[in-house]
HTML snippet that shows the backbone in 3Dmol.js (N, CA, C, O; Angstrom):
<script src="https://3Dmol.org/build/3Dmol-min.js"></script>
<div id="view" style="width:600px;height:400px;position:relative"></div>
<script>
const pdb = `
ATOM      1  N   VAL A   1       0.763  -1.339  -0.169  1.00  0.00           N
ATOM      2  CA  VAL A   1      -0.007   0.240   0.326  1.00  0.00           C
ATOM      3  C   VAL A   1       0.576   1.225   0.264  1.00  0.00           C
ATOM      4  O   VAL A   1       1.221   1.527   1.268  1.00  0.00           O
ATOM      5  N   TYR A   2       0.619   2.274  -1.075  1.00  0.00           N
ATOM      6  CA  TYR A   2       1.706   3.048  -0.936  1.00  0.00           C
ATOM      7  C   TYR A   2       1.023   4.748  -0.385  1.00  0.00           C
ATOM      8  O   TYR A   2      -0.036   5.170  -0.850  1.00  0.00           O
ATOM      9  N   LEU A   3       1.625   5.322   0.364  1.00  0.00           N
ATOM     10  CA  LEU A   3       0.829   6.307   1.688  1.00  0.00           C
ATOM     11  C   LEU A   3       1.646   7.579   1.749  1.00  0.00           C
ATOM     12  O   LEU A   3       2.733   7.466   2.315  1.00  0.00           O
ATOM     13  N   ALA A   4       1.435   8.355   1.438  1.00  0.00           N
ATOM     14  CA  ALA A   4       2.609   9.788   1.390  1.00  0.00           C
ATOM     15  C   ALA A   4       1.609  10.596   1.485  1.00  0.00           C
ATOM     16  O   ALA A   4       0.483  10.612   0.986  1.00  0.00           O
ATOM     17  N   ALA A   5       2.411  11.546   2.492  1.00  0.00           N
ATOM     18  CA  ALA A   5       1.508  12.599   2.845  1.00  0.00           C
ATOM     19  C   ALA A   5       2.239  14.192   2.416  1.00  0.00           C
ATOM     20  O   ALA A   5       2.039  15.268   2.979  1.00  0.00           O
ATOM     21  N   HIS A   6       3.221  13.868   1.111  1.00  0.00           N
ATOM     22  CA  HIS A   6       3.510  14.628   0.242  1.00  0.00           C
ATOM     23  C   HIS A   6       3.829  14.281  -1.178  1.00  0.00           C
ATOM     24  O   HIS A   6       3.959  13.118  -1.561  1.00  0.00           O
ATOM     25  N   PHE A   7       3.936  15.218  -1.858  1.00  0.00           N
ATOM     26  CA  PHE A   7       4.183  15.186  -3.518  1.00  0.00           C
ATOM     27  C   PHE A   7       6.236  14.742  -3.503  1.00  0.00           C
ATOM     28  O   PHE A   7       7.059  15.547  -3.066  1.00  0.00           O
ATOM     29  N   PRO A   8       6.326  14.418  -3.635  1.00  0.00           N
ATOM     30  CA  PRO A   8       7.716  14.184  -4.626  1.00  0.00           C
ATOM     31  C   PRO A   8       8.743  15.983  -4.958  1.00  0.00           C
ATOM     32  O   PRO A   8       9.922  16.332  -5.017  1.00  0.00           O
ATOM     33  N   HIS A   9       7.567  16.543  -5.069  1.00  0.00           N
ATOM     34  CA  HIS A   9       8.322  17.678  -5.486  1.00  0.00           C
ATOM     35  C   HIS A   9       7.700  18.353  -4.473  1.00  0.00           C
ATOM     36  O   HIS A   9       7.245  19.406  -4.920  1.00  0.00           O
ATOM     37  N   GLN A  10       7.548  18.259  -3.674  1.00  0.00           N
ATOM     38  CA  GLN A  10       7.951  18.620  -2.139  1.00  0.00           C
ATOM     39  C   GLN A  10       8.398  18.946  -1.649  1.00  0.00           C
ATOM     40  O   GLN A  10       8.670  20.103  -1.325  1.00  0.00           O
ATOM     41  N   VAL A  11       8.871  17.344  -1.186  1.00  0.00           N
ATOM     42  CA  VAL A  11      10.236  16.586  -0.427  1.00  0.00           C
ATOM     43  C   VAL A  11      11.204  17.409  -1.081  1.00  0.00           C
ATOM     44  O   VAL A  11      11.699  18.396  -0.536  1.00  0.00           O
ATOM     45  N   VAL A  12      11.609  16.858  -2.747  1.00  0.00           N
ATOM     46  CA  VAL A  12      12.860  17.874  -2.716  1.00  0.00           C
ATOM     47  C   VAL A  12      12.843  19.102  -2.548  1.00  0.00           C
ATOM     48  O   VAL A  12      13.961  19.475  -2.191  1.00  0.00           O
ATOM     49  N   ALA A  13      12.022  20.041  -2.638  1.00  0.00           N
ATOM     50  CA  ALA A  13      12.103  21.393  -2.141  1.00  0.00           C
ATOM     51  C   ALA A  13      12.292  21.858  -1.224  1.00  0.00           C
ATOM     52  O   ALA A  13      12.667  23.004  -0.979  1.00  0.00           O
ATOM     53  N   GLY A  14      11.913  20.513  -0.184  1.00  0.00           N
ATOM     54  CA  GLY A  14      11.763  20.882   1.149  1.00  0.00           C
ATOM     55  C   GLY A  14      13.484  20.505   1.821  1.00  0.00           C
ATOM     56  O   GLY A  14      13.968  20.811   2.911  1.00  0.00           O
ATOM     57  N   VAL A  15      13.991  19.858   0.845  1.00  0.00           N
ATOM     58  CA  VAL A  15      15.655  19.362   1.185  1.00  0.00           C
ATOM     59  C   VAL A  15      15.919  20.344   0.961  1.00  0.00           C
ATOM     60  O   VAL A  15      16.223  21.043   1.928  1.00  0.00           O
ATOM     61  N   ILE A  16      15.955  20.893  -0.248  1.00  0.00           N
ATOM     62  CA  ILE A  16      16.965  22.097  -1.141  1.00  0.00           C
ATOM     63  C   ILE A  16      16.651  23.595   0.101  1.00  0.00           C
ATOM     64  O   ILE A  16      17.433  24.259   0.781  1.00  0.00           O
ATOM     65  N   THR A  17      15.421  23.632  -0.041  1.00  0.00           N
ATOM     66  CA  THR A  17      15.364  24.388   1.183  1.00  0.00           C
ATOM     67  C   THR A  17      15.985  24.601   2.709  1.00  0.00           C
ATOM     68  O   THR A  17      16.091  25.616   3.398  1.00  0.00           O
ATOM     69  N   GLY A  18      16.236  23.646   2.871  1.00  0.00           N
ATOM     70  CA  GLY A  18      16.537  23.249   4.543  1.00  0.00           C
ATOM     71  C   GLY A  18      17.882  22.972   4.411  1.00  0.00           C
ATOM     72  O   GLY A  18      18.412  22.814   5.511  1.00  0.00           O
ATOM     73  N   MET A  19      18.982  22.800   3.035  1.00  0.00           N
ATOM     74  CA  MET A  19      19.520  22.845   3.243  1.00  0.00           C
ATOM     75  C   MET A  19      20.793  24.526   3.033  1.00  0.00           C
ATOM     76  O   MET A  19      21.877  24.889   3.490  1.00  0.00           O
ATOM     77  N   ILE A  20      19.817  25.013   2.137  1.00  0.00           N
ATOM     78  CA  ILE A  20      20.144  26.700   2.314  1.00  0.00           C
ATOM     79  C   ILE A  20      20.092  27.095   3.456  1.00  0.00           C
ATOM     80  O   ILE A  20      20.919  27.816   4.014  1.00  0.00           O
ATOM     81  N   VAL A  21      18.701  26.468   4.082  1.00  0.00           N
ATOM     82  CA  VAL A  21      18.946  27.362   5.503  1.00  0.00           C
ATOM     83  C   VAL A  21      19.197  27.558   6.646  1.00  0.00           C
ATOM     84  O   VAL A  21      18.993  28.463   7.455  1.00  0.00           O
ATOM     85  N   ALA A  22      20.007  25.925   6.637  1.00  0.00           N
ATOM     86  CA  ALA A  22      21.181  25.325   7.564  1.00  0.00           C
ATOM     87  C   ALA A  22      22.593  26.177   6.891  1.00  0.00           C
ATOM     88  O   ALA A  22      23.509  26.678   7.545  1.00  0.00           O
ATOM     89  N   GLU A  23      22.461  26.158   5.636  1.00  0.00           N
ATOM     90  CA  GLU A  23      24.099  26.695   5.634  1.00  0.00           C
ATOM     91  C   GLU A  23      24.443  28.477   5.862  1.00  0.00           C
ATOM     92  O   GLU A  23      25.512  29.078   5.970  1.00  0.00           O
ATOM     93  N   ALA A  24      22.268  29.193   5.878  1.00  0.00           N
ATOM     94  CA  ALA A  24      23.059  30.166   5.741  1.00  0.00           C
ATOM     95  C   ALA A  24      22.988  30.243   7.367  1.00  0.00           C
ATOM     96  O   ALA A  24      23.686  31.177   7.761  1.00  0.00           O
ATOM     97  N   PHE A  25      22.339  29.524   8.445  1.00  0.00           N
ATOM     98  CA  PHE A  25      22.473  29.808   9.993  1.00  0.00           C
ATOM     99  C   PHE A  25      24.375  28.674  11.186  1.00  0.00           C
ATOM    100  O   PHE A  25      24.890  28.379  12.264  1.00  0.00           O
ATOM    101  N   ASP A  26      24.435  28.615   9.648  1.00  0.00           N
ATOM    102  CA  ASP A  26      26.039  28.099  10.007  1.00  0.00           C
ATOM    103  C   ASP A  26      26.863  28.764  10.004  1.00  0.00           C
ATOM    104  O   ASP A  26      27.763  28.432  10.776  1.00  0.00           O
ATOM    105  N   ARG A  27      27.036  29.740   9.391  1.00  0.00           N
ATOM    106  CA  ARG A  27      27.198  30.754   9.210  1.00  0.00           C
ATOM    107  C   ARG A  27      26.678  32.346  10.123  1.00  0.00           C
ATOM    108  O   ARG A  27      27.179  33.406   9.749  1.00  0.00           O
ATOM    109  N   THR A  28      25.865  32.335  11.064  1.00  0.00           N
ATOM    110  CA  THR A  28      25.905  33.064  11.218  1.00  0.00           C
ATOM    111  C   THR A  28      26.310  32.937  12.676  1.00  0.00           C
ATOM    112  O   THR A  28      26.131  31.776  13.044  1.00  0.00           O
ATOM    113  N   GLN A  29      26.717  33.592  13.487  1.00  0.00           N
ATOM    114  CA  GLN A  29      27.463  32.972  14.764  1.00  0.00           C
ATOM    115  C   GLN A  29      26.313  34.177  15.973  1.00  0.00           C
ATOM    116  O   GLN A  29      26.485  34.250  17.190  1.00  0.00           O
ATOM    117  N   TRP A  30      25.446  34.805  15.341  1.00  0.00           N
ATOM    118  CA  TRP A  30      24.510  35.279  16.701  1.00  0.00           C
ATOM    119  C   TRP A  30      23.362  34.396  17.422  1.00  0.00           C
ATOM    120  O   TRP A  30      22.761  34.400  18.496  1.00  0.00           O
ATOM    121  N   ILE A  31      23.392  33.722  16.361  1.00  0.00           N
ATOM    122  CA  ILE A  31      21.885  32.768  17.238  1.00  0.00           C
ATOM    123  C   ILE A  31      22.575  31.326  18.169  1.00  0.00           C
ATOM    124  O   ILE A  31      21.868  30.388  18.537  1.00  0.00           O
ATOM    125  N   TYR A  32      23.921  31.411  18.399  1.00  0.00           N
ATOM    126  CA  TYR A  32      24.615  30.796  19.490  1.00  0.00           C
ATOM    127  C   TYR A  32      25.067  31.187  20.419  1.00  0.00           C
ATOM    128  O   TYR A  32      25.854  30.557  21.125  1.00  0.00           O
ATOM    129  N   ASN A  33      24.436  32.958  20.734  1.00  0.00           N
ATOM    130  CA  ASN A  33      24.432  33.367  21.958  1.00  0.00           C
ATOM    131  C   ASN A  33      23.607  33.966  22.451  1.00  0.00           C
ATOM    132  O   ASN A  33      23.520  34.500  23.556  1.00  0.00           O
ATOM    133  N   ALA A  34      22.539  33.847  21.089  1.00  0.00           N
ATOM    134  CA  ALA A  34      20.673  34.761  21.348  1.00  0.00           C
ATOM    135  C   ALA A  34      19.827  34.553  22.590  1.00  0.00           C
ATOM    136  O   ALA A  34      19.722  33.465  23.156  1.00  0.00           O
ATOM    137  N   SER A  35      19.218  35.700  22.982  1.00  0.00           N
ATOM    138  CA  SER A  35      18.326  35.531  24.202  1.00  0.00           C
ATOM    139  C   SER A  35      17.266  34.970  23.888  1.00  0.00           C
ATOM    140  O   SER A  35      17.247  34.406  22.794  1.00  0.00           O
ATOM    141  N   MET A  36      16.373  34.948  24.510  1.00  0.00           N
ATOM    142  CA  MET A  36      15.491  34.307  24.367  1.00  0.00           C
ATOM    143  C   MET A  36      14.029  35.510  23.274  1.00  0.00           C
ATOM    144  O   MET A  36      13.257  35.396  22.322  1.00  0.00           O
ATOM    145  N   LYS A  37      14.486  36.564  24.331  1.00  0.00           N
ATOM    146  CA  LYS A  37      13.363  37.627  23.310  1.00  0.00           C
ATOM    147  C   LYS A  37      14.048  37.875  21.792  1.00  0.00           C
ATOM    148  O   LYS A  37      13.242  38.328  20.979  1.00  0.00           O
ATOM    149  N   LYS A  38      15.950  37.558  21.085  1.00  0.00           N
ATOM    150  CA  LYS A  38      15.158  37.455  19.946  1.00  0.00           C
ATOM    151  C   LYS A  38      14.773  36.393  19.350  1.00  0.00           C
ATOM    152  O   LYS A  38      14.207  36.398  18.256  1.00  0.00           O
ATOM    153  N   TYR A  39      15.081  35.247  20.105  1.00  0.00           N
ATOM    154  CA  TYR A  39      14.511  34.058  19.141  1.00  0.00           C
ATOM    155  C   TYR A  39      12.484  34.618  19.173  1.00  0.00           C
ATOM    156  O   TYR A  39      11.752  34.658  18.184  1.00  0.00           O
ATOM    157  N   PHE A  40      12.138  34.919  20.452  1.00  0.00           N
ATOM    158  CA  PHE A  40      10.699  35.179  19.924  1.00  0.00           C
ATOM    159  C   PHE A  40      10.664  36.005  19.098  1.00  0.00           C
ATOM    160  O   PHE A  40       9.980  35.557  18.178  1.00  0.00           O
ATOM    161  N   TYR A  41      11.206  37.541  18.742  1.00  0.00           N
ATOM    162  CA  TYR A  41      11.239  38.265  17.940  1.00  0.00           C
ATOM    163  C   TYR A  41      11.054  37.897  16.337  1.00  0.00           C
ATOM    164  O   TYR A  41      10.408  38.335  15.385  1.00  0.00           O
ATOM    165  N   THR A  42      12.158  36.654  16.643  1.00  0.00           N
ATOM    166  CA  THR A  42      12.279  36.589  14.867  1.00  0.00           C
ATOM    167  C   THR A  42      11.821  35.462  14.511  1.00  0.00           C
ATOM    168  O   THR A  42      12.018  35.119  13.345  1.00  0.00           O
ATOM    169  N   THR A  43      10.975  34.442  15.553  1.00  0.00           N
ATOM    170  CA  THR A  43       9.512  33.553  15.316  1.00  0.00           C
ATOM    171  C   THR A  43       8.474  34.370  14.939  1.00  0.00           C
ATOM    172  O   THR A  43       7.766  34.100  13.969  1.00  0.00           O
ATOM    173  N   LEU A  44       8.286  35.577  15.781  1.00  0.00           N
ATOM    174  CA  LEU A  44       7.026  36.611  15.554  1.00  0.00           C
ATOM    175  C   LEU A  44       7.388  37.177  13.892  1.00  0.00           C
ATOM    176  O   LEU A  44       6.432  37.733  13.352  1.00  0.00           O
ATOM    177  N   PHE A  45       8.565  37.087  13.131  1.00  0.00           N
ATOM    178  CA  PHE A  45       8.278  38.059  12.057  1.00  0.00           C
ATOM    179  C   PHE A  45       8.446  37.235  11.201  1.00  0.00           C
ATOM    180  O   PHE A  45       8.062  37.673  10.116  1.00  0.00           O
ATOM    181  N   LEU A  46       9.147  35.454  11.104  1.00  0.00           N
ATOM    182  CA  LEU A  46       8.826  34.921  10.334  1.00  0.00           C
ATOM    183  C   LEU A  46       7.800  33.889  10.068  1.00  0.00           C
ATOM    184  O   LEU A  46       7.985  33.197   9.067  1.00  0.00           O
ATOM    185  N   THR A  47       6.667  33.646  10.845  1.00  0.00           N
ATOM    186  CA  THR A  47       5.512  33.188  11.183  1.00  0.00           C
ATOM    187  C   THR A  47       4.626  34.969  10.528  1.00  0.00           C
ATOM    188  O   THR A  47       3.917  34.643   9.576  1.00  0.00           O
ATOM    189  N   SER A  48       4.536  36.198  10.718  1.00  0.00           N
ATOM    190  CA  SER A  48       4.160  37.338   9.965  1.00  0.00           C
ATOM    191  C   SER A  48       4.562  37.289   8.807  1.00  0.00           C
ATOM    192  O   SER A  48       3.811  36.760   7.987  1.00  0.00           O
ATOM    193  N   PHE A  49       5.812  37.796   8.373  1.00  0.00           N
ATOM    194  CA  PHE A  49       6.313  37.106   6.729  1.00  0.00           C
ATOM    195  C   PHE A  49       5.893  35.741   6.268  1.00  0.00           C
ATOM    196  O   PHE A  49       6.384  35.392   5.194  1.00  0.00           O
ATOM    197  N   ALA A  50       5.389  35.218   6.640  1.00  0.00           N
ATOM    198  CA  ALA A  50       4.908  33.671   5.992  1.00  0.00           C
ATOM    199  C   ALA A  50       2.924  34.303   5.572  1.00  0.00           C
ATOM    200  O   ALA A  50       2.531  34.835   4.534  1.00  0.00           O
ATOM    201  N   VAL A  51       2.020  33.912   6.972  1.00  0.00           N
ATOM    202  CA  VAL A  51       1.232  35.010   6.814  1.00  0.00           C
ATOM    203  C   VAL A  51       0.885  35.565   5.810  1.00  0.00           C
ATOM    204  O   VAL A  51       0.056  35.204   4.974  1.00  0.00           O
ATOM    205  N   GLY A  52       1.876  37.000   5.881  1.00  0.00           N
ATOM    206  CA  GLY A  52       1.299  38.336   4.598  1.00  0.00           C
ATOM    207  C   GLY A  52       2.067  37.542   3.850  1.00  0.00           C
ATOM    208  O   GLY A  52       2.928  38.422   3.865  1.00  0.00           O
ATOM    209  N   PHE A  53       2.581  36.671   3.185  1.00  0.00           N
ATOM    210  CA  PHE A  53       3.202  35.926   2.075  1.00  0.00           C
ATOM    211  C   PHE A  53       1.714  35.039   0.966  1.00  0.00           C
ATOM    212  O   PHE A  53       1.405  34.877  -0.215  1.00  0.00           O
ATOM    213  N   TYR A  54       1.193  34.685   2.430  1.00  0.00           N
ATOM    214  CA  TYR A  54       0.233  33.895   1.875  1.00  0.00           C
ATOM    215  C   TYR A  54      -1.600  35.169   1.908  1.00  0.00           C
ATOM    216  O   TYR A  54      -2.524  35.361   1.118  1.00  0.00           O
ATOM    217  N   LEU A  55      -1.380  35.471   2.718  1.00  0.00           N
ATOM    218  CA  LEU A  55      -2.348  37.032   2.133  1.00  0.00           C
ATOM    219  C   LEU A  55      -2.268  38.018   0.368  1.00  0.00           C
ATOM    220  O   LEU A  55      -3.075  38.433  -0.464  1.00  0.00           O
ATOM    221  N   LEU A  56      -1.224  38.004   0.505  1.00  0.00           N
ATOM    222  CA  LEU A  56      -1.057  38.561  -1.205  1.00  0.00           C
ATOM    223  C   LEU A  56      -0.690  37.902  -1.398  1.00  0.00           C
ATOM    224  O   LEU A  56       0.406  38.388  -1.678  1.00  0.00           O
ATOM    225  N   LEU A  57      -0.551  36.580  -1.602  1.00  0.00           N
ATOM    226  CA  LEU A  57      -0.759  35.718  -3.004  1.00  0.00           C
ATOM    227  C   LEU A  57      -2.232  35.192  -3.498  1.00  0.00           C
ATOM    228  O   LEU A  57      -2.607  34.845  -4.617  1.00  0.00           O
ATOM    229  N   LYS A  58      -2.984  35.270  -2.140  1.00  0.00           N
ATOM    230  CA  LYS A  58      -4.903  35.394  -2.054  1.00  0.00           C
ATOM    231  C   LYS A  58      -5.175  36.224  -3.064  1.00  0.00           C
ATOM    232  O   LYS A  58      -5.685  35.844  -4.119  1.00  0.00           O
ATOM    233  N   ALA A  59      -4.830  37.499  -2.789  1.00  0.00           N
ATOM    234  CA  ALA A  59      -5.310  38.834  -2.696  1.00  0.00           C
ATOM    235  C   ALA A  59      -4.808  38.495  -4.432  1.00  0.00           C
ATOM    236  O   ALA A  59      -5.665  38.353  -5.304  1.00  0.00           O
ATOM    237  N   MET A  60      -4.142  38.454  -4.565  1.00  0.00           N
ATOM    238  CA  MET A  60      -3.587  37.995  -6.254  1.00  0.00           C
ATOM    239  C   MET A  60      -4.096  37.519  -6.907  1.00  0.00           C
ATOM    240  O   MET A  60      -3.770  37.823  -8.055  1.00  0.00           O
ATOM    241  N   GLY A  61      -5.121  36.560  -6.810  1.00  0.00           N
ATOM    242  CA  GLY A  61      -6.025  35.625  -6.978  1.00  0.00           C
ATOM    243  C   GLY A  61      -5.409  34.173  -7.680  1.00  0.00           C
ATOM    244  O   GLY A  61      -5.798  33.415  -8.569  1.00  0.00           O
ATOM    245  N   VAL A  62      -3.931  34.249  -6.531  1.00  0.00           N
ATOM    246  CA  VAL A  62      -3.854  32.306  -6.382  1.00  0.00           C
ATOM    247  C   VAL A  62      -4.211  31.696  -5.941  1.00  0.00           C
ATOM    248  O   VAL A  62      -4.477  31.853  -4.749  1.00  0.00           O
ATOM    249  N   ASP A  63      -4.526  30.314  -6.749  1.00  0.00           N
ATOM    250  CA  ASP A  63      -5.205  29.242  -5.480  1.00  0.00           C
ATOM    251  C   ASP A  63      -4.325  28.066  -5.274  1.00  0.00           C
ATOM    252  O   ASP A  63      -3.859  27.196  -6.010  1.00  0.00           O
ATOM    253  N   LEU A  64      -4.252  28.403  -3.770  1.00  0.00           N
ATOM    254  CA  LEU A  64      -3.224  27.946  -2.704  1.00  0.00           C
ATOM    255  C   LEU A  64      -3.342  26.835  -2.698  1.00  0.00           C
ATOM    256  O   LEU A  64      -2.427  26.048  -2.938  1.00  0.00           O
ATOM    257  N   LEU A  65      -4.821  26.445  -2.343  1.00  0.00           N
ATOM    258  CA  LEU A  65      -4.893  24.855  -2.340  1.00  0.00           C
ATOM    259  C   LEU A  65      -6.035  24.776  -3.069  1.00  0.00           C
ATOM    260  O   LEU A  65      -7.233  25.017  -2.918  1.00  0.00           O
ATOM    261  N   TRP A  66      -4.573  23.958  -4.738  1.00  0.00           N
ATOM    262  CA  TRP A  66      -5.132  23.558  -5.330  1.00  0.00           C
ATOM    263  C   TRP A  66      -4.944  22.540  -5.138  1.00  0.00           C
ATOM    264  O   TRP A  66      -5.866  21.726  -5.190  1.00  0.00           O
ATOM    265  N   THR A  67      -3.678  22.180  -4.838  1.00  0.00           N
ATOM    266  CA  THR A  67      -3.934  20.389  -4.388  1.00  0.00           C
ATOM    267  C   THR A  67      -4.871  19.648  -4.247  1.00  0.00           C
ATOM    268  O   THR A  67      -5.013  18.600  -4.878  1.00  0.00           O
ATOM    269  N   LEU A  68      -5.907  20.232  -3.110  1.00  0.00           N
ATOM    270  CA  LEU A  68      -7.165  19.521  -2.406  1.00  0.00           C
ATOM    271  C   LEU A  68      -7.836  19.480  -2.845  1.00  0.00           C
ATOM    272  O   LEU A  68      -8.868  19.103  -2.290  1.00  0.00           O
ATOM    273  N   GLU A  69      -7.841  19.816  -4.167  1.00  0.00           N
ATOM    274  CA  GLU A  69      -9.316  19.417  -4.954  1.00  0.00           C
ATOM    275  C   GLU A  69      -8.393  18.510  -5.916  1.00  0.00           C
ATOM    276  O   GLU A  69      -9.175  18.129  -6.787  1.00  0.00           O
ATOM    277  N   LYS A  70      -7.126  17.977  -6.192  1.00  0.00           N
ATOM    278  CA  LYS A  70      -7.071  16.871  -6.867  1.00  0.00           C
ATOM    279  C   LYS A  70      -6.514  16.158  -6.015  1.00  0.00           C
ATOM    280  O   LYS A  70      -5.707  15.442  -6.608  1.00  0.00           O
ATOM    281  N   ALA A  71      -6.503  15.876  -4.464  1.00  0.00           N
ATOM    282  CA  ALA A  71      -6.685  15.193  -3.694  1.00  0.00           C
ATOM    283  C   ALA A  71      -7.708  14.720  -3.086  1.00  0.00           C
ATOM    284  O   ALA A  71      -7.713  13.632  -2.510  1.00  0.00           O
ATOM    285  N   GLN A  72      -8.795  15.604  -3.170  1.00  0.00           N
ATOM    286  CA  GLN A  72     -10.275  14.713  -2.670  1.00  0.00           C
ATOM    287  C   GLN A  72     -11.178  13.922  -3.807  1.00  0.00           C
ATOM    288  O   GLN A  72     -12.252  13.320  -3.839  1.00  0.00           O
ATOM    289  N   LYS A  73     -10.052  14.294  -4.773  1.00  0.00           N
ATOM    290  CA  LYS A  73     -11.043  13.416  -6.224  1.00  0.00           C
ATOM    291  C   LYS A  73     -10.743  11.993  -6.530  1.00  0.00           C
ATOM    292  O   LYS A  73     -11.373  11.378  -7.390  1.00  0.00           O
ATOM    293  N   TRP A  74      -9.244  11.172  -5.438  1.00  0.00           N
ATOM    294  CA  TRP A  74      -9.189  10.672  -5.126  1.00  0.00           C
ATOM    295  C   TRP A  74      -9.679   9.734  -3.525  1.00  0.00           C
ATOM    296  O   TRP A  74      -9.258   8.595  -3.322  1.00  0.00           O
TER     297      TRP A  74
END
`;
const viewer = $3Dmol.createViewer("view");
viewer.addModel(pdb, "pdb");
viewer.setStyle({}, {cartoon: {color: "spectrum"}});
viewer.zoomTo();
viewer.render();
</script>
């Protein structure tokens, strides 16, 4: 039985993105002695950026849930 939660292109994109992020943070020294406040603000910024980007694409008419329609056919 084949059961997968992600499409192959999502896995490849996630691996590549993860490698880029890991490489970027490996060169960043402040992360090793950052305070909890800095972690909180970084997390808040990243979450706000993701939600804002989602809303921007949605306002532009991009169907972000197009895969759900295809998945529900099965």
